N, C-alpha and C positions, 0 to 999 in steps of 0.2 A: 540308422541314426537313432540313438536312444534319447527319448524326451524325459527329462527329470525335473523334479521340484525338490525343495528341501526346507526344513525348519529345525533349528536347534534352540531349545528353550533354555535360557540362562536363569540362574537364581536371581540375578539383578533385575529381571523383568524385561520390559521393552525399551529399546534404545530411543524410540521416537516419542513416547508419550508418558505423561505423569498426570496424576489426579490429586485433587485436594484430599480426597479420602483415600485410604489405603486399599484401593481396588487392585485385584489381579486382572489386568485387561487382556491377558493372552487368550482366554477363552473366546473373546470376541473375534479372533482371527478365523474361527471356524467358517464364518459366513463368506468372507472374501476368498478363503482357500477353497471352499466347496465350489463357488462360482468359477474361480480360475480353473479348477480341475475340469468342470463341465465344459467350458469353452475349448480347452485343449483337447479333451477326450473326443468331442464332436468332430474336430478337424483331423486329429492325428492318431486316434485310437489309444494305444497303450501309454500310460503315464506311470512312471516310477517315482515314489516319494521316499526321500531320505530324511530320517529324523532321529533324535535321541529318545530315550525311553520316556523322559519327562514330557516331551511334546506329544509323543504317541498317546500317553495316558490322558493328557489334557484335552486334545481335540482331534488329533490325526486319525485315531482308530474309528472315528465316526464318519469319515469320508471314504467312499468306495474306491480308493486308488487301486490300480491294477496290480501293483506290486509295492510293498513297503519294505525298505531296508533299514533296519535299526543300526545306527552307527553313532557311537558316543562322540560328543563334542570335546575336542582337545584344546580349543582356543579360549583364551581369556576374553573378557567382555569387550575390551577395546578392539579386538579383532572379530567383532560380531558377524561380519559378512563373509568371513573366510570359509565357513561351513559349506557354502555353495561350491567353492572351488575344491574343497576336500571331496565333495560328492562327485564332481566331474573327474577328479583324479582317480577316485575309486572305480569309475566306469571303465577306464582304460580302453575306450573305443570312441568313435565319433559320437558326440553327445551335445545336446542343447539343454541348458538350465533355464527355466522360466520361473521368476519369482512368483510366490503364491498370492501376490496382489496385482498380477498382470492378467488382463482379460484379452483374449484373441477373438476378433469378430470376422476375420478373413484369413485366407491362407498366406501368411506372411513368412513362413519358414521354408517352403518347398524350393524356392530359388537357391537358397543356401544348401539345402540337403542334396539337391541334384546338381549343383554347380561346382565351381572350382575355388570359391573363396575359402580361406583358411579359418576365418573367425566370423561369427555373427554377433552383433551387439544391438542394443536398443537404438542408440544414436551416437554420433560423434560430437562431443562438446567443443565449442570454441574456447579460446582462452578466457573470455569474459564469463563463461558459464562454468568453468572448471575450477572448483574450490581448491584443488591441490596444486595448481600451476605454480604458485609462488614457492611452495615447499620443494617442488621438483627443481625449479630454477636455482634455489639455494643449495642444491645437492648435485649439481651437474658434474662437479669434479669427482665425487664418489662414483656416480653412475659411469663416468668414463673410465676411471681406474679399475672398476669391477668388471668392465666389459659389457654391462647391461645395456648401456646407451651411450654412443659416441658421436651421434649426429647433432645437428642443430635442432634445438627444441622449439616447436612452434606453439607451445602453450596449450595444446589440445589433450583431451582424454576421451574416454568412452563412458556411456551409461550402461550399466549391466543389469537392467531389469530383465533382459534376455542376454545370456552369454553362451555362445556355443563354440566349441573348439574341435577341429578335425584332429584325429589321432596323431597324424604325422608331425604336428607342431606342439603337441601337449607337453612333451618332456622339456622342450625349450622354454615354454611359458612357465611351467611349474618350477623349473630350476631358477628362473629369474625372480619369481615370487619368493622362493626360499632365500635367495641371496638378500633381497631387500628386507625380508622379515628379520633375518639375523642382524642386519645392519641397524634396524630400528631397535631391536632388543638390546644390543650391546652399546648403543649410542653412537655408532658411526654415521647414522643419518642425523643431520643437525637438528631438525625440528619436525614435529608432526602436528603442531597446534596452530590453529588459525581462528582468531576471534573467540578464544576459549574452547573451541571444539577440537578434540583429538581426531585427526584425519588418517590415522595409521591404517585403518582397515580399507579406506578408499585408495590410499597410495598403493596398497598391495594388490587390490583387485583391478579397479578401473584404470588407474594410471599405469601400473606396471604392464598390463596387457597392451595398452596403446603403445608404450615405449618399445616393448618387445616387437610388436608388429612393424613399427617404423624402422627400427634398427635392422630387422631381418627381411624387410621388403615383403612382409606377409600381407595378404589382401583381406580387407575387412568389408563385410556386408552389413550395412546399417539399415535396420527395419524402417526407421524414420529418416528419410533422406535429409541430409544437412541443408540442401537448398530450400526444401519445403519448410523445415524448422525455422530457418532464417526468415522466410517469407510470411509464415502463418503462426509461428509459435509451436511449442511442443504439444499442447493439448489439442489444438485444431488440426495439426498434422496427424495426430493419432486418430482423430475422427475420419479424416480423409482416407487413411491407410486401413483402418479397421483394427485399431490397437489402443488399449487403455492401460495405464499404470496408476494405481491408487496409492500414490506415494505417502510416506511418513504417517502422520497422525490421521489422515483421512479415512483409512480403513477402520478406525476405531469410533468414528463419529456416528451417533445413533441414527441420524437421518440417512446416511449412506448405507448403514447396515439394514435399515428398514427397506430401502429401495432394492438392495440386493436380494433380500429375503422375499419380497413381493414378486420380483421378477422371476425368481426360481419357482416359486409356488404356482405362478400362472403360466409360465412358458416352458417349464421343464418338470411336468407333473410327476414323472418317474422318480424324481429326486425329493419329492415332498417328505417321504418317510424318513429320510436322513435328518432333515430339519426337525421333524417331530421327535425323533428319538433323541437327538442331541439336546434339544431344549428340555425335554422331560427328565433326562438323566443328569444333565450338567447345568444348563443355564437357569432353570427354575430353582436351583439350590444356591444361587448366588445373589448377592445384593445388587450388583451392577445391572442385572437383567431388569430389575424393577426401577432402580434409581435413574436409569437412562431412558425409561419409558419403552423398553423393548418387550415387556410383558406386563400383565395385570395380575395382581394377587387375587386369588379366589377366596 
């Protein structure tokens, strides 16, 4: 089983965050990415990173991934999350993709790796939690006519902080993603916008994977079991299971970056040199390093 991560840097910046000043916040991803790598490496050994050249030059080359594959990004910005699926497709073998803001504190993957499930995901979302459920409901006629999904839709989706696909179902899943992407591109999919947010990328990764699984009776292994999420919430369930996902803007917040940095420096001393090198070569040359209180001018 290949364990991979990925990051494609867009000219448009980050999907999740903006600042009053014209900061380039992407260099801040070094800290969460390094810690994510450390937690995965400790449990599973070899970690492969897929990135485009721009991301490599910005921060990826300063993290000691076991393998780095340079793969240019062919997606426009509204499909910002598709690069992870491109990376899985590139592998052409059993593979698990872990977002570089996900931290693993316990062995949450082995049951999938050694078991019979076809797909592994972070969790299965209910209709109330699934932002794209209304878009899917509005396009059930297209889904049926295209053969992607012909069953009754229960309003659910998956969260893809972790997404793993066994090789024997990859062609089926990627083919359906391609069908839906073409439909969105040519206007056959009626709408991708909800409350002003374009959800095209979420329809293509999280929703299409769930629909393909249900349509074809594929088995899904959810790291965060749905009954526990309902009972305790996503964050508390993560603590119980030993899994954390630093969603959206949280990985850019200075207090979180300081906590991650401090934890690495005191608990993973063998990685101190990577922080020192990165800050001296990159962060100390930026304004955001000082403006956010991450460093002190000498």
